[in-house]
C-alpha positions in Angstrom: 26.3 -32.1 5.9 25.6 -28.3 5.8 26.5 -26.3 8.8 23.1 -24.6 8.9 19.7 -25.3 7.4 17.3 -22.3 7.3 13.7 -23.4 7.1 11.8 -20.6 5.3 13.0 -18.4 2.4 11.1 -15.2 3.3 12.8 -12.1 4.5 13.7 -13.6 7.9 15.2 -16.7 6.3 17.0 -14.8 3.5 18.5 -12.1 5.7 19.8 -14.6 8.2 21.2 -16.8 5.4 22.9 -13.9 3.7 24.9 -13.1 6.9 25.5 -16.7 7.9 26.7 -17.8 4.5 29.7 -15.6 4.7 31.2 -18.0 7.1 29.2 -21.2 6.9 27.7 -23.7 4.5 24.0 -22.7 4.4 21.0 -24.4 2.8 17.6 -22.6 2.7 14.4 -24.7 2.3 11.5 -22.7 0.9 8.1 -24.3 0.5 6.9 -22.2 -2.4 8.1 -22.5 -6.0 9.8 -19.1 -5.9 10.6 -16.2 -3.6 8.1 -13.4 -3.2 4.9 -15.4 -3.6 2.3 -15.4 -2.3 2.1 -11.7 -1.3 0.7 -11.6 2.3 1.9 -8.3 3.6 0.9 -4.7 2.9 4.6 -3.6 2.3 4.0 -0.5 4.4 7.1 0.1 6.4 9.1 2.9 8.0 12.1 4.3 6.0 14.4 2.5 8.6 13.3 -0.8 7.2 14.6 0.1 3.7 18.0 0.9 5.2 18.1 -2.2 7.4 17.2 -4.5 4.5 20.6 -4.1 3.0 19.1 -4.0 -0.5 17.4 -1.4 -2.7 13.7 -2.3 -2.9 11.3 -0.5 -5.2 9.3 2.2 -3.4 5.8 2.4 -4.8 4.8 5.5 -2.7 5.7 7.5 0.3 3.4 9.0 3.0 3.4 11.9 5.5 -0.3 11.9 6.4 -2.5 9.6 8.4 -6.3 9.6 8.7 -7.9 7.5 11.5 -11.6 6.8 11.0 -13.5 6.1 14.2 -16.8 4.1 14.4 -18.9 7.2 15.1 -17.6 8.9 11.9 -15.0 11.1 13.5 -11.8 11.3 11.5 -8.5 12.2 13.3 -5.9 13.5 10.8 -2.2 14.0 11.2 0.1 15.7 8.7 3.8 15.2 9.6 5.0 17.4 6.7 7.7 14.9 5.9 8.0 11.2 4.9 7.1 8.8 7.7 6.2 5.6 5.8 6.9 4.0 2.5 5.0 1.4 0.5 7.4 -1.2 -0.9 7.2 -3.7 -3.7 7.0 -6.4 -1.1 7.4 -9.4 -3.5 10.3 -7.6 -5.1 11.9 -7.2 -1.6 11.6 -10.9 -1.0 13.3 -11.7 -4.3 16.1 -9.2 -3.7 16.8 -10.6 -0.2 16.9 -14.1 -1.6 19.3 -13.0 -4.3 21.5 -11.4 -1.7 21.7 -14.6 0.2 22.5 -16.6 -2.9 25.2 -14.1 -3.8 26.7 -14.7 -0.3 26.8 -18.4 -1.0 23.6 -19.8 0.4 21.9 -22.6 -1.5 18.1 -22.2 -2.0 15.9 -25.3 -2.5 12.4 -24.4 -3.6 9.2 -26.4 -3.3 10.6 -28.1 -0.2 8.2 -28.0 2.7 9.5 -29.1 6.1 7.7 -32.1 7.5 9.6 -32.9 10.7 12.5 -31.7 12.8 14.4 -34.0 15.2 17.4 -33.0 17.4 20.2 -35.4 18.3 23.3 -34.9 20.4 25.4 -33.7 17.4 23.0 -32.6 14.7 19.4 -31.7 13.6 17.6 -33.9 11.2 15.1 -32.2 8.8 12.7 -34.2 6.6 10.7 -32.6 3.8 7.4 -33.6 2.3 9.2 -34.5 -0.9 11.1 -37.2 1.0 14.4 -35.4 1.2 16.5 -35.5 4.4 19.0 -32.9 5.7 21.3 -33.1 8.6 22.8 -29.9 10.0 24.6 -28.6 13.0 22.1 -25.8 13.5 18.6 -25.1 12.2 17.0 -21.6 11.8 13.2 -21.7 12.0 12.0 -18.9 9.8 9.0 -20.7 8.6 6.3 -18.3 9.6 3.3 -18.2 11.9 2.5 -22.0 11.5 6.1 -23.0 12.1 7.0 -26.7 12.1 10.4 -25.8 13.7 8.7 -23.9 16.6 7.1 -27.2 17.7 10.5 -28.6 18.4 11.3 -25.6 20.6 8.1 -24.8 22.4 4.7 -26.4 22.3 2.9 -23.2 23.2 0.8 -21.7 20.3 0.9 -18.0 19.7 -0.9 -16.1 22.4 -3.2 -14.6 19.8 -3.6 -14.8 16.0 -5.5 -12.4 13.8 -6.6 -13.2 10.3 -6.4 -10.8 7.4 -7.6 -10.2 3.9 -6.1 -7.7 1.5 -6.9 -6.6 -2.1 -5.4 -4.3 -4.7 -8.2 -2.5 -6.5 -8.1 -0.2 -9.5 -9.0 3.2 -8.1 -7.2 6.6 -7.9 -7.3 8.5 -4.6 -6.9 12.2 -5.0 -4.6 12.4 -1.9 -1.7 10.1 -2.7 0.2 11.1 0.4 -2.2 9.8 3.0 -2.8 6.4 4.7 -6.3 5.8 6.0 -6.9 3.5 9.0 -10.4 2.3 9.9 -11.5 1.2 13.4 -14.7 -0.5 14.5 -16.3 -3.9 14.9 -18.2 -3.5 11.6 -15.0 -3.3 9.6 -12.2 -4.9 11.7 -13.3 -6.4 15.0 -10.4 -6.6 17.4 -7.8 -5.0 15.0 -8.0 -2.4 12.2 -8.5 -1.9 8.5 -6.5 0.2 6.0 -6.4 1.8 2.6 -3.1 2.7 1.0 -2.9 4.4 -2.4 -0.3 4.2 -5.0 -0.9 5.7 -8.5 -4.1 4.3 -9.9 -4.3 1.5 -7.3 -5.4 1.2 -3.7 -4.3 -1.5 -1.4 -7.2 -2.2 0.9 -7.5 -4.7 3.7 -8.3 -5.6 7.3 -7.4 -7.9 10.1 -9.8 -9.3 12.7 -9.6 -11.4 15.9 -9.9 -15.1 15.3 -13.2 -15.3 17.2 -14.9 -12.7 15.1 -15.5 -14.7 11.9 -13.8 -14.6 8.6 -12.2 -11.2 7.5 -14.0 -11.5 4.2 -17.3 -11.2 6.1 -16.3 -7.6 7.1 -14.8 -6.6 3.8 -18.0 -5.3 2.1 -18.5 -2.7 4.9 -14.9 -1.5 4.5 -15.1 -1.2 0.8 -18.4 0.8 1.1 -17.0 3.2 3.7 -13.8 3.7 1.6 -15.8 4.3 -1.6 -14.3 1.2 -3.3 -17.3 -1.1 -3.6 -17.3 -0.9 -7.4 -13.6 -0.9 -8.0 -12.0 -3.7 -10.1 -10.1 -6.2 -8.0 -6.5 -6.8 -9.3 -5.2 -9.1 -6.6 -6.5 -10.7 -3.4 -4.6 -12.5 -0.6 -5.3 -13.8 2.9 -3.0 -14.5 5.8 -2.5 -14.8 9.6 -0.4 -12.8 12.0 0.8 -14.2 15.4 0.6 -11.7 18.2 2.9 -12.1 21.3 6.5 -13.3 21.6 7.1 -17.0 22.0 8.0 -18.0 25.5 11.1 -19.6 24.1 12.8 -18.8 20.8 15.6 -21.3 21.0 16.6 -24.7 22.1 19.5 -27.1 21.5 20.7 -26.4 17.9 17.5 -24.5 17.0 16.9 -20.8 16.7 13.6 -19.1 15.8 13.3 -15.9 13.8 10.5 -13.7 12.6 6.8 -14.7 12.8 7.8 -18.2 14.0 9.2 -16.5 17.1 6.3 -14.0 17.4 8.6 -11.1 16.5 5.7 -8.9 15.5 4.6 -5.4 16.6 1.4 -6.0 18.6 -0.2 -2.7 17.6 0.3 -2.8 13.9 1.0 -6.5 13.2 4.2 -5.5 11.3 7.0 -8.0 11.4 9.8 -6.7 9.2 11.3 -4.2 11.6 11.5 -6.4 14.7 12.8 -9.3 12.5 15.5 -7.2 10.9 16.5 -5.8 14.3 16.9 -9.4 15.5 18.9 -10.9 12.7 22.4 -9.5 13.8 21.8 -10.9 17.3 20.9 -14.3 15.9 23.9 -14.4 13.7 26.1 -13.5 16.6 24.7 -16.2 18.8 
């Protein structure tokens, strides 16, 4: 019986597994066939996240400027004169964090989706959709916004969820040092949209409130305003972001981490920084 089963092999699961595996027998259950897919994050982070990750992720671009586009056409621009954000190879970061956990001794089992979690007096029983069963002393729920493990801790759903869509398109912006944020109900009702350049590519996307229809419905307006309507699509992805901390992030033998615990910045929807700040506290619990 492993000491700890980590459900979820994304950054939250991998980082906690890397630290825990130094002193415990750790098994990580990841529902996808490999680490780093599908890509459901912009990869735009503060330089602090690179340091906190403990690995050396590939930086695709860095930024010192921000342009905020308001619905009436006004653009508020800020030039910080020095690096304030970086765009990471987000899939590569996931793979590096998983490799770090494996190097520390954690065992990764891929294509294993958690089906149920039951707590007893001396262990936690995990069953997967493939029919496998795992018993552990402790379970870490790092299985994202739709966490199965969270349901064993707290029945409350996230206070709010936003849905997002993102594409990489072939286009070269003249100013490679600027991030553009777009506000307004015609492009991103209830949240915001973005364009992030790197070399001959632009990462363009938006999030919107659940009640405002599918994000894809608003995408044509964003592409038109950003001058990207005719650009070739290289990659497209969709996802959800939980907004609001969970009322409880732990119970007997279970701890939640990352999106499953609602550890997301409410203004930007970013989850890497709060998750990375939480990992040392989880490991020390």
